[in-house]
N, C-alpha and C positions, 0 to 999 in steps of 0.2 A: 760121423765118427768112426774109429778102427782101432782094433785092439792094438796095445803098445806094450803089455805086459801079461804075463799070466804066469800063477804059482799053481805047478802039478804036481798033486800027491807028495807033498812036501814033508819028508820026519827030522826031526831033530833033537838029540840025547844031550844031556850034559849029566857027567857022574851023580847016578842015585835018582836023574830026575829025566823024564821024557815030557820035553818041553812040544813038540809038534808031532800030531798022530797024520798023515796023509792030508794034509792043510790043503785048500785049493783057494784062490784069488783070482781076479783078472780086473783090469784097468781098461779104458778106452781113451784115448786123445780127446781132449776137450772138454774131459769129465772130471769131478771131484768125488771121490770113493771114500767114503768113509768107512774105520776100521774101528770096532769096538769089542770092549771086553774087560773082565776084572784085572785087575795088578795080578801078573804072573799069567794068563791066560797065553800068553806068547806073541801079541804084537809087535813088539820092540825085536825079539828075536825073528819074528818072521822079515824084517824089514833090515836086519843086519846081513841076512844071508840074499838080499836083493841086492843088496850096494857092498858085499862082500868082505864084510866084516867075521862072517862065519861061512863055513861050506857046511850045506845039507848033506845028511848020513844017507837021503833017498829024495827022489824027486827031480823035476824040472823046472829051472826058471829059464823064461821065454821070453824074450824081448823083439820084438817088431816081428813075432813069427819063427826067429831063431834061437836054439836052446843054447845057451851062456854059462860059462864056470868061469866066474871071477876069481882071481885071485887074491885080489884084494880090495880096497876101496879106490885106488886110482884108474883100474879096470873099469869100476862102476860108471866114476865121472867120464870118463872117455866113451863111455856109452851112451853117456846121457842122462846120467842117474845121480841125482843130488837129494842131500838126507839134514835135514834140520833135527836135533837130538833133542829130547826134552832137556838133558843139562848141558850148558854150554861146554864148547872145546874150545875156547878165547886163550891166546898166550897173553897173560897178565900184563906184561912188563911192555910189549909191544902197543902201537897206536891202533887206532880203529881201521884206518886206512891200510896199515900193515897188515892189520891181521884179515881182512877181507877178502884181500889178493893173495894169500898167503899160498907158494907153491904154484902159483899161474900168474904172474906179473907181467904186465905187458910190455915190451922189449922193444929200442928202437936203437938205431945207429946214430953214435958221435965220434967224427973223426976216425973211422974205421972201427971202433971197438961197439959190443953189444954192450948197454946199459938198461936199466930199470926206468920206462916211461912215467914217473910221476905224475908230470902231467896229466896222462890219458887216465892215469890210476884216480887222480882228484876228480876228474870230471866225470869219470862214469861214477863213481860215487856219490857224487853230487845228486846224478842224473836220477839214481837206484833210491838214494832219501828221500829225496823230494817228490818221486812218484808215490812213496810210504807216508809223505806228509809226517815227516820227522825232521827237525833240525838237532842238528849235531857237529858237534868238533870233532873233524876228523884226526887232528892231530892230539885228541885225547888219549892217555894209555888209558886200555881196559879196565886196570885196577881200580880206576876210581870211577868207576860205573856201577850201577845200581843193576839186579837183576832184571828188570824190564827195561833197561837201554841194552846188556848185555845179549839179550834174546832178541831185540831188532838188530842188532851186529851181526846176529846169526842169520836172520833169513836175507839180510841183505848178501851176506857173503854167498849162501846157497844161491839169488839172483846172479850175481856174477857169472854162473858155469851158463846161465843162458839153457839151462837142461828141459828135456822134451819130458823128463819124467821126475815130479818133485814131492819127494815125500815130506811131510811137519809131522814131528811127533811131539804133543801137548805143546804146539806153536804159543797159545795163548793164556796158559799157564800164569805168569807173572806179569801180562799186560792190561792195560786199564781200557776199559771201552774203546774209548776214544780211539786207541790204538789199536784193537781189535776190529774197529771198525774200518779203519787204513789199510790194515794186512787183507780184511776181505776184497776191499777196492783193489787190491793188486792182484790175489788169485780171481777174481773175476776177469781180470785183463788177461792174465796169463791163460785162463781157461780158454777166453777169448781166440787165443794164438796156439789154440789146438794143444796146449800143456795138460798133460794128465797128472794129478794131485792127488795122491793117497793121504787121508786126513784123519790122523790118531787122536781121539780127544776124550774125555771124560764127561766133558760139558756138552751134553745130549743138545741144549737148547741151541749151540752153534750148528750142529750136524744140521739139524733141520732148515736153519738160515743159509749156508752155504752151500751144504753138498746133495750131491744128484742121488746116490745110492750111498747103501750102507750093509755093510758087512759084521756078523758078529759070530766072535769065535770064542770058547768057554773052554779051560782046561786043556786048551793047546788044537783044539778042534772046531772044524765048522760048525755054526747052527743055522744061520740064515742070512739070508742077501736080498733086499729091497729097495725098491725104489722111495726116498724117502716121502714121497707123497701118498706112499699107500701101505705105510706101520705108523705106529705110535710112540711115544715118550715111554709108555709104559709096557707095550709090549717089547719095547729093545730090551729094559732092563728085565723084565721077565726072561728072555732069551740070554742075555748077559749071565742071571746070578741062578736059571734053574728056577723060579719061584717069584710071584709078585711082590714089590717092595712097596709098603704102603706107606710109611713115613719117612720123609727123604731129614725133615728137621724133629727129632725125639725130644723136642724141649718141654719139660717139666715144670711146675708151678713150683716155687722155692720160697721159704719167707726172707726176705732179705734182712742182714744184719747190720753191726755197727760198720762203720767205716774203716778199712784196712790201709787202704792207700790213697795221702795225699801228696799233689804235687803243686807249688807255689812258684810263679813266676821263673820257671826251669828256663833256662836259655844256654845254647852249646855252638857256639863260634858263630857263623852266618846262619846254622841252620835251623835250629831251634830260636822261639823268640818268645819270650815269655808263656811258657804253656802253665794253666791250670786245669787241672782236673781231679777227680777222687773215684774213688772204686770201693763198694760197700762189699760186707761177707756175702756170698752166696750169689752175687750178680756176676752175667757175663756181660762186660761192657765191649762194646765191638768202635774201632778206629776204622773208618773209610777216610777216602782221598785219594786223587790222582798223583801216579806214580810222579816222585821227588817231592813230595807236599812233608814228607819230615817222619813219616811212620813208625818205618823201622830205625829210625835214627833217633826216634824217642826212645824207643824199645832197648837199642843199644847202651842207652845213654844211661837209663835206670837201671843196666845190669853192670852198667862198668867197663863197657868196650870202648866207651867213647868218654872223655871225661868232662863232665859240665862246666861252664863258663861261669854259671852260678844260679841262684835260684835254692830251693828246700823241697827235700823228699823227706816224707811221716810213715812208716810204717805202725802199723798200730798204735797211733799215736806218738811214738818217739820218733825225733830227729833221727834219718841214719845216712850214713855219708860211704856211700857206695865206690871203691877206687878200681876194684877188678870184679870178676865174675866167680870166683871164689868166695868173696865176699858176700854176694850178692847169694848164691846159695846159699853159704852159713846164713846168712837173713832170712832166707825163705822166698827167694822169688827166684825162677827159674823160666829158663828162654829158651823157646825152640825156634831156630831161624828160619826163614825161608831158603835159604841157603844150607840144607843140611851138610853137603859134600864140603864146604868150607868149614861149618861152624859145629854140625850136628855131628858127624860119623867120621870113623876112623874105618873108610871101607875096605881096610886089606884086612881089617881083624872080623872077630865073630860075630851073629845075634849076640849072645852070653856076654861077650867080654867089653861089646858097644854097651849094652841095658846097663850094667854092673858098674863100669868104669866110673862113674861119677861118687859112687857109694860102696868102694871096695874096705874102707874101715868101718862100715858097719857088716861087712861081711867075714869079719876076723873072726877064727878061732883059738885062741891063744895066739901062738907065733905063726897062726897059718890061716890062709882064706877058706872059707869053708864052703868047698864045691857042690855040697848038696843044695845048699841055702841059693847059692848061684843059682845053679838049675832050676829049682821051684821059682824062683821070682821071674827068670826068662822065661820058663815053660807057663806061667801065668798070663803073660804078654803077646806068646806067640798064641796061645788058644783064644784070648778075649778080642783080640785086633785081627784073628784069622790070617796070621803072617804065613805065606806061602814058602814054605821052606823042609828040605825032609828034617832036621832037627836043629838045635840051639848052639849047631857049631858050625853051622852053615856058614860060608864067608859074606858077608853084606856085600859087598861090589858083584857076587853074583845074582843079587834078587833084583827084582823090577824097581822102577823107581818109585812104583806107589807104595811096596814092601820096604823099602829104605825109608822113608814118611812114616811108617808104619813105627819100626824100629827107634827113628828119632824122638817119637811122641813116646814111647812106652820108657825110652832113656830120660824123657823129662819125669813121666810119672812114676818111675820108681823111686825118684827121689822125696816123693809125697809132700811137694811146696805149700805154702802158704798162699803166694800168688802165683799162678803160670801163666807166661804170656805165651799165647798163639803168634806166629808171624807168618800166615798163610798157610795152617793148617791141613788143609786138605789140597795143597797143592800137587798136582800129578796123581791122585788118587780118585779112583774109579767111584760109582754112582754107590754100589752096594758099603765100599770101605768109607766114602762120605757119612753113610750112615749110620756106620758101625761108630766111627770116632766122634760124630753130633752126640750119640748116645752114651757115648763113655763122657764127653763131657758133662750131658747132662746128669748124670749119675756123680759126679765131682764136685759140682755143685750143689746137687742135693746133699752131700756127705758134708758140707761145709767151705769148700774150695772155692777159691774167686779167680777167675779167668778176665786177662785181658788180650780180645783177639783183635788183630789185625789182618785184614781179609780185601782183595779186590774183587772177592765177587758177594754182591750187594742182595741175592737172593740167601746167602748163607748168613751174613749177617743179621737181616733182618728175620730169618727162621730162627736163629739161637740167641739173637743177644736183647738184653734188658734195657740199655742204652746204646748210641753211638754217640760217638765224637767224629764230628768232619774234619779233617785237617786242609789247610792250605797254604803254601808256602812257607810252611814252618812256624804253623800259627793254629790253633783252634777254634777254626771258623763257625763253627753252630756244635748244637747240641740237639739230640732227639731222643726223645722217651718212646717206648713201645706202643703207645697209641697214636703216633704221630709219624711213625715209618712208612716211607713209601722210595723205590729208585730214583724216582722224580724229584723228590723232596734232596733226598741225598746228593744226586749229581747237580740240582741247583746250588746248593750250597758250596761243592766243593768248586765249582766255576765260579762263582761270585761269590766273595767274604762277606759283601756287605749285606 
């Protein structure tokens, strides 16, 4: 193995925030090197400097022994560097095939003219998806895909560049275990072909499964670098947060109360089929299943984003008919979407504006908005969630992905809902923030709130939930109580509804 990338004494600041301090990192060919750190530690900023999105204020980016000064991402692509960001950057109205070859379409000659070679594009795309063990319609428009499928398209898009340096920023955040296993096989094949891979993830178990070395950064500074065989999960967490973290799932015992939500024979077009379940006061009820099982579609139907074709929904014993999200919020049902950029946040606005947006009526003081109350509410969530920002007026688009997720959850909790639906609540969130969010969720149910939690992370469901429903093909395939929880049983039911 030879060194193909080195960051040497990198500095980077934004207005009011110094993000990187003399940062150092190196990557070898044929190596998978993980980067760990809390949200806001500087991981994504480091990689945006490597790929020409940002320019460093100081230090060097060295590729194959040569100091490089990338002017834009195209320079980085030309140097053999590709990145898959945590948030997808696909064009919704274009097809999968068009997206993965955008701006680097193969060209052929026909009657003296240069035209796009769609046959070559289709052949290469099929080869890539087959190697990923993913079956997908290349002519489907991206807007019709779920989050997991979009992530797989992003991975395929990066693979079309045949890069020698591949950067993955939270690539498995929205993938099922089967899709994660397929991705890992791809990464192993790329590693065998001497591709160097930078792997950014909050899922520490994946790092020990797939990576060779792991570098920890904290508050924009290099903390440690170890071969994965010479460190432990507890050591990594201690390096990341500056202290040991004892309880990842701080669930507290709660007296379960009366029924809050009951759903009978709910169906929605060909997506949901005769769904029956209930949730009681003080419960955290999880929903598990493979990608496409219908979990998000169920949440969206309950909240009025999708129109139910039939069935009945009861809230506190009274039948409700919810036609839109405003009616859902008025009824006491609040939804935190897995796609925070689409449904959760207005990233061009401040943290404060996002948090108080749904409850401006409550913020009125005479004919005006009570600015002091706005500030107090927002500052409370910034403190409770540990959102890393200079102040409440900081723009959400300048936050890290994990801190954006904290704002999205804060926005929902500020409404003090009766039923809180969390769809992948800790997606893209670091291990310390996960523990904090789990702790807040436990406090909420202790105060009488009811939680419906959708998650692709089975340890999260097992650690936090009182009951788990398993979905498959738009149906409830099974139900487990806490005494029956295990990853094997959940996966077994998800794979075989019988």
